[in-house]
C-alpha angles and dihedrals in degrees: 000000000000093000090055089052092052090045089053090049090050093052091045090052092049092051090048091049090050092052092049093049091047093048099044102035116018099043098047095044094045088054088047092054094050097044133076095240131097126228091257092052094050095047097089097178095038093239094137087238124094113218121205090250092054091049093048092046093053092045087068096044139082135201133233136181116248136169117238123177090343093307128112108242138179115229121199113209142179115258093215099058109000094243113155116246102180137355122207119189125199 
């Protein structure tokens, strides 16, 4: 009886681990591969790790060239309302 319980816990842990790997690695990087943005552009907080929320957010955004303080910059914006997410100047 106890061995069946531990076996169940082992399988539950493996399923949980699979879901975590899928959510934190496969989804963000599959969005990254299908989108026009680079890893550096998607990493909003510069943590060198793309979270699922960052990947999803950039999946629904575009980029446009703007001029800010005499510099050429790239502004990332939301498609739905045009609000700027991030501005990167050269």
